[in-house]
C-alpha positions in Angstrom: 24.5 8.2 14.7 25.0 4.5 15.0 22.8 1.9 15.9 23.2 -1.9 17.7 20.0 -3.9 17.1 20.0 -6.5 19.7 18.8 -10.5 19.0 16.2 -9.6 15.9 15.7 -11.9 13.6 16.0 -11.4 10.0 12.9 -12.8 8.0 11.8 -14.7 11.3 15.1 -16.3 11.1 18.0 -16.6 13.6 18.7 -14.2 16.3 21.9 -12.0 15.2 23.2 -8.5 16.0 22.8 -5.9 13.3 25.3 -3.2 13.4 23.9 0.3 11.7 26.3 3.2 10.1 25.9 5.8 7.9 22.6 4.6 6.6 23.8 1.4 6.0 24.0 -2.4 7.8 27.8 -2.2 8.4 27.7 -5.8 10.4 25.7 -8.8 11.3 27.4 -11.0 13.7 25.7 -13.6 16.3 23.5 -12.6 19.0 25.5 -10.6 21.7 29.2 -10.7 19.6 28.7 -6.6 18.1 30.5 -4.3 20.5 28.3 -1.2 21.5 31.2 1.2 21.1 28.8 4.7 21.7 25.9 3.0 19.2 22.5 3.4 20.7 21.3 -0.2 21.5 18.0 -1.4 20.2 16.5 -4.6 21.8 14.5 -6.8 20.0 14.5 -10.6 21.3 11.8 -12.8 19.7 11.3 -10.0 17.1 11.4 -10.5 13.2 13.6 -7.9 11.8 12.0 -7.1 7.7 12.6 -4.5 4.7 11.3 -1.6 5.3 7.5 -2.1 3.9 6.9 -0.1 0.6 3.1 1.0 -0.4 2.2 1.4 -3.9 -1.1 2.5 -3.1 -1.5 5.6 -0.9 -3.8 8.9 -0.4 -2.1 11.6 1.4 -4.5 14.0 0.0 -2.3 17.1 -0.3 -2.5 19.3 -1.8 -6.0 20.3 -1.8 -7.9 18.4 0.9 -5.5 19.2 4.0 -8.8 18.9 6.3 -8.8 14.6 5.6 -4.8 14.7 5.8 -1.3 15.9 4.8 1.7 14.8 3.8 3.2 14.9 7.1 0.6 13.0 9.1 0.3 10.5 6.8 3.7 9.8 6.5 4.1 9.7 10.2 0.9 6.8 9.9 3.2 5.4 7.4 6.3 5.2 9.4 4.1 3.7 12.6 3.5 0.9 10.3 6.8 -0.2 9.2 6.7 1.7 6.2 10.0 3.5 4.7 8.2 4.2 1.4 4.7 5.3 0.2 3.2 5.7 -3.4 0.8 8.9 -3.5 -2.0 8.9 -5.6 -2.7 11.5 -7.8 -6.4 12.4 -7.1 -5.5 15.3 -5.4 -6.7 19.1 -5.7 -5.2 20.5 -8.3 -5.0 16.7 -9.5 -1.1 15.2 -9.5 -1.3 15.6 -13.9 2.0 17.9 -14.0 5.3 17.9 -13.2 4.4 20.8 -10.9 2.6 19.1 -9.0 4.1 15.9 -8.6 7.0 18.0 -7.9 5.5 19.5 -5.2 4.0 16.4 -3.4 7.8 15.2 -4.2 9.2 18.0 -2.0 6.4 17.8 1.0 7.9 14.0 1.5 11.3 15.2 1.1 10.4 17.8 4.3 8.7 15.6 6.4 11.3 12.7 6.6 9.3 10.1 7.8 9.5 7.8 4.5 10.3 8.4 1.1 7.0 10.0 -0.9 6.6 9.2 -4.7 4.3 10.5 -6.2 2.0 8.9 -9.0 0.9 11.1 -11.5 -2.5 10.7 -13.5 -3.2 9.1 -16.5 -5.2 11.4 -18.2 -5.8 15.2 -17.5 -8.0 16.0 -14.8 -8.8 12.4 -14.4 -11.3 13.1 -16.4 -10.8 9.6 -19.0 -10.3 12.1 -22.5 -6.9 13.2 -23.0 -3.5 11.7 -21.6 -1.7 13.9 -18.9 2.2 15.0 -19.0 3.4 11.5 -18.7 6.9 12.5 -19.7 7.2 15.4 -18.0 6.5 13.4 -15.0 8.3 10.7 -15.4 11.3 13.5 -16.1 10.6 15.9 -13.2 12.9 15.5 -10.2 9.9 13.6 -8.7 10.8 10.4 -11.4 7.6 9.3 -11.5 7.3 5.6 -12.7 3.9 4.8 -11.4 0.9 6.4 -13.3 -2.9 6.0 -12.0 -6.2 7.6 -12.1 -7.2 5.8 -9.1 -10.6 5.9 -7.7 -11.6 6.1 -11.6 -11.2 3.6 -14.4 -9.2 4.8 -17.5 -12.5 3.0 -19.7 -11.5 4.0 -23.0 -9.8 1.3 -24.3 -7.7 3.4 -26.9 -6.8 5.5 -24.4 -5.6 2.8 -22.3 -3.5 1.5 -25.5 -1.7 5.1 -25.5 -0.8 5.1 -22.6 0.8 1.4 -21.8 2.5 2.5 -25.0 3.9 5.8 -23.6 5.2 4.9 -20.4 7.5 2.2 -22.3 9.9 5.0 -23.0 10.6 5.2 -19.6 10.2 1.9 -17.8 6.3 3.2 -16.3 3.8 1.1 -15.5 0.1 2.1 -15.9 -1.8 1.0 -12.1 -5.2 0.5 -13.1 -8.3 1.0 -10.6 -10.7 -1.7 -12.2 -14.5 -0.6 -12.5 -16.6 -0.2 -15.6 -18.2 2.8 -14.4 -21.7 1.9 -16.5 -22.1 -1.7 -14.6 -21.6 0.3 -11.3 -23.8 3.2 -11.6 -25.6 3.9 -8.2 -23.7 0.8 -6.7 -23.5 0.8 -2.9 -21.6 -2.6 -2.0 -21.3 -5.7 -3.6 -23.4 -7.5 -6.0 -24.6 -10.5 -4.1 -27.0 -12.1 -1.3 -26.5 -9.2 1.4 -27.1 -6.2 -1.2 -30.5 -8.4 -2.2 -31.2 -8.7 1.4 -30.8 -4.8 2.6 -31.5 -3.5 -0.5 -28.7 -1.7 -1.9 -27.4 -1.3 -5.7 -25.1 -4.3 -5.8 -21.1 -3.4 -8.0 -21.1 -6.5 -9.8 -17.9 -8.6 -9.2 -17.8 -8.1 -13.0 -17.5 -4.7 -13.4 -13.8 -5.4 -11.9 -13.3 -8.4 -13.9 -14.1 -7.1 -17.5 -11.9 -4.0 -16.8 -9.1 -6.3 -16.1 -9.3 -9.0 -18.4 -9.6 -5.9 -21.4 -6.4 -4.8 -19.7 -4.2 -7.4 -19.6 -5.0 -8.4 -23.4 -3.9 -4.5 -23.8 -0.2 -5.4 -22.5 0.5 -8.1 -23.8 -0.7 -6.6 -27.3 1.8 -3.5 -27.1 4.3 -5.5 -24.7 4.0 -3.0 -21.7 3.4 -3.0 -17.8 0.2 -3.2 -16.2 -0.4 -3.4 -12.5 -3.9 -3.6 -11.1 -5.1 -1.9 -7.9 -7.0 -3.4 -5.3 -8.4 -6.7 -6.7 -11.3 -7.9 -4.8 -12.8 -11.1 -6.3 -11.9 -14.6 -7.2 -12.5 -13.9 -10.9 -10.3 -11.5 -10.9 -7.4 -13.4 -9.1 -8.4 -16.4 -11.2 -8.0 -13.8 -14.8 -4.6 -12.5 -13.7 -3.3 -16.0 -13.0 -4.3 -16.3 -16.7 -2.3 -14.0 -17.7 0.8 -14.4 -15.8 0.8 -17.8 -17.1 1.0 -16.6 -21.2 3.6 -14.3 -19.9 1.6 -10.9 -20.1 3.8 -8.7 -17.7 1.0 -7.7 -14.9 1.5 -7.2 -11.5 -1.7 -6.8 -8.8 -2.0 -5.9 -5.1 -4.8 -6.6 -2.6 -5.8 -4.4 0.3 -5.6 -5.5 4.1 -9.2 -4.8 4.5 -10.1 -6.8 1.4 -7.8 -9.7 3.3 -9.5 -9.6 6.5 -13.8 -8.0 6.0 -16.4 -9.5 4.4 -19.6 -7.5 3.0 -21.7 -8.8 5.7 -20.2 -6.0 7.8 -22.7 -3.5 5.3 -25.2 -4.6 7.5 -24.9 -3.0 10.0 -24.7 0.5 8.2 -21.6 1.8 9.5 -20.2 4.3 6.4 -16.2 2.8 7.7 -17.2 -0.2 5.8 -17.8 2.0 2.5 -14.9 1.3 0.5 -13.8 1.4 -3.5 -13.6 -1.4 -4.3 -16.6 -2.6 -1.9 -16.0 -5.5 0.5 -16.9 -9.0 -0.6 -18.1 -12.6 0.0 -16.0 -14.8 2.2 -14.9 -17.0 -0.6 -13.5 -13.7 -2.2 -11.5 -13.2 0.6 -10.2 -17.1 0.8 -9.2 -16.8 -2.6 -7.1 -13.3 -2.1 -5.6 -14.6 0.5 -4.8 -18.1 -1.5 -3.9 -15.7 -4.4 -0.9 -13.8 -2.1 0.2 -17.1 -0.9 1.3 -18.2 -4.7 2.1 -15.5 -5.9 -0.5 -14.5 -8.2 -1.2 -11.3 -6.1 2.6 -9.7 -5.9 2.3 -7.2 -3.1 -0.2 -5.9 -0.3 -0.9 -1.8 -0.8 -3.0 -0.5 1.7 -5.3 2.1 -0.2 -4.7 4.5 2.8 -7.9 6.6 2.3 -8.8 9.0 4.9 -11.9 11.5 4.6 -12.6 14.7 7.7 -15.3 13.1 9.9 -18.3 14.7 7.7 -17.7 12.4 5.3 -18.1 9.3 6.9 -20.5 10.6 9.3 -23.4 10.4 7.4 -25.6 8.3 6.1 -24.2 5.0 4.3 -25.9 6.2 0.8 -24.1 9.5 1.3 -20.8 8.4 2.7 -17.2 8.8 1.1 -15.9 5.7 -0.2 -12.2 4.6 2.0 -10.6 3.0 4.7 -7.3 3.9 6.7 -4.8 1.4 6.3 -1.3 2.3 6.8 -0.7 1.8 10.7 -2.5 -1.6 11.1 -1.5 -3.2 7.3 1.3 -5.4 9.2 -0.5 -6.5 11.7 -3.3 -7.9 9.3 -1.1 -9.9 7.4 0.1 -11.1 10.4 -3.2 -12.0 11.8 -4.2 -13.2 7.8 -1.7 -14.8 6.2 1.1 -15.8 8.5 -0.4 -17.3 11.9 -2.6 -19.1 9.0 0.7 -20.5 7.6 -0.1 -19.2 4.2 2.8 -16.9 4.5 6.3 -16.9 5.5 8.1 -14.0 6.5 10.2 -14.2 3.9 6.9 -14.2 1.8 5.9 -10.9 3.9 9.2 -9.2 2.7 8.7 -10.1 -0.6 4.8 -9.1 -1.1 5.2 -5.5 1.2 8.5 -4.7 0.1 10.5 -6.5 -2.5 7.4 -6.7 -4.9 6.0 -3.2 -4.4 9.9 -1.3 -4.6 10.3 -3.2 -7.7 7.0 -2.5 -9.4 8.1 1.4 -8.5 11.2 0.9 -9.1 12.4 2.0 -6.0 16.4 1.0 -6.0 17.1 2.3 -2.3 13.9 -0.2 -1.0 13.1 -3.7 -0.6 16.4 -4.6 -0.3 18.4 -7.8 1.1 19.1 -7.4 4.6 23.1 -7.9 4.3 26.0 -6.0 5.3 26.5 -2.5 2.9 22.9 -2.6 1.9 20.5 0.5 3.0 19.3 0.4 6.4 15.8 0.8 5.4 14.1 -1.8 8.0 11.2 -2.5 10.6 11.2 -4.6 13.6 8.2 -6.2 14.3 7.2 -7.9 17.7 4.7 -11.0 16.1 3.5 -12.1 19.1 1.6 -8.7 20.8 -2.0 -8.2 20.4 -3.7 -4.7 20.4 -7.2 -3.3 20.4 -7.4 -0.9 17.3 -7.8 2.8 18.7 -9.2 4.9 15.9 -8.0 8.2 17.8 -4.7 7.2 18.7 -3.6 6.8 15.2 -1.0 9.2 13.9 -3.5 10.2 10.5 -5.4 13.1 10.3 -8.9 10.9 10.0 -10.3 8.3 11.8 -12.1 6.7 9.5 -10.5 3.1 10.8 -12.6 0.0 9.8 -10.6 -2.2 12.4 -11.7 0.1 15.4 -12.2 -2.2 18.0 -11.1 -5.7 16.5 -8.0 -7.1 18.5 -5.0 -7.5 16.0 -1.7 -9.4 16.4 1.9 -8.2 15.7 2.9 -4.5 16.5 5.9 -2.5 14.7 8.4 -1.6 17.8 11.3 0.3 15.3 11.5 1.7 11.8 14.6 2.8 10.3 14.7 5.1 7.2 17.9 5.3 5.4 19.5 4.3 8.6 17.7 6.2 10.9 14.6 5.6 13.2 11.8 7.1 13.2 9.9 4.7 15.1 11.5 3.3 18.4 9.5 1.5 21.1 6.7 1.8 19.2 6.3 5.6 19.0 7.5 8.4 16.6 10.6 9.6 17.1 11.1 13.1 17.2 13.0 14.1 14.4 15.3 16.6 16.0 16.2 14.0 18.5 18.0 11.9 14.9 
């Protein structure tokens, strides 16, 4: 099928018409000049056109925790959020530490058809931190894994981390580190600071994150490999990454939407929706993260979409599982925090939510320019539409949305994957209709 996108604004620029044919952008002309010629029209006056978003950090839970999420439901949520590719984290059951498991996740993604799913392979067997997983076999599998992470657990052993960094060089892989020194966070319930003291909850110090990042950037420099730092959350972490980049160390970093918007004072509600790993930090940390994202120290926004069944969140704070939903509201949060504040323009949003994450994950068909001949992985976003987040209206199987009841600005109106719409008029498109 062919489509004509009317009056869209690529990267927030002047309005144009764009034709999509055979999965690619076949024409870009002045508004009103492309003839319909049997194509389906998609109206986009005043709306921003971006390359399809790429998430480096998604928990789809399948196999093993289908009560929380499946590849099908998670990728539906991704499409509604404007994502055309997601990286599925390895902490499934069984763990994605073999070629067989990552291929299973990859095939489930292909079957769903809502977005491209690239599995993330575990760094160590069973996420136990003691023995390297089958990194080469996962890289050579049909899933072609290039990102490896024990996310949810830190690769705390410096020797194991060094060996992993050395190993992935053979196939241009990257180690994505969950930076958390385990001994410094034993029993931790929230950010260590004034609020934890007031509430009497065991604190999670910023140095627990920063110490691991400092170690790992030095290891990366030593072995000349690639390091990616997951969900950066402190001002000190931003400074360490900035220093590492100034030395030419091949390190990239991501920040989550919730760490760009929410602060640790929300823990005073004892609402487990606000329990997350790493924890919500201070307003000063939030400002440093926004500045780091704006100046490019932080390369990407990644959701860390972490669905949980109701029993894992509808309980006392200490017993609740950490994690938040993020896929459907990510672009609106970035619009609200970064674009409306003047910190990023739309080219900057595209760079941090599509181009950079696609490059880090080595996805050749995503994060591409909006130009004739390029793959039609695209999202149309209305930056002026506002909405109040309803956790019961999402596509995810879970409901642990930290933005519930908040008003956000901007809505995804259409998402195109390889030239076919997955979302039109803000609603999922039945796959039989395309």
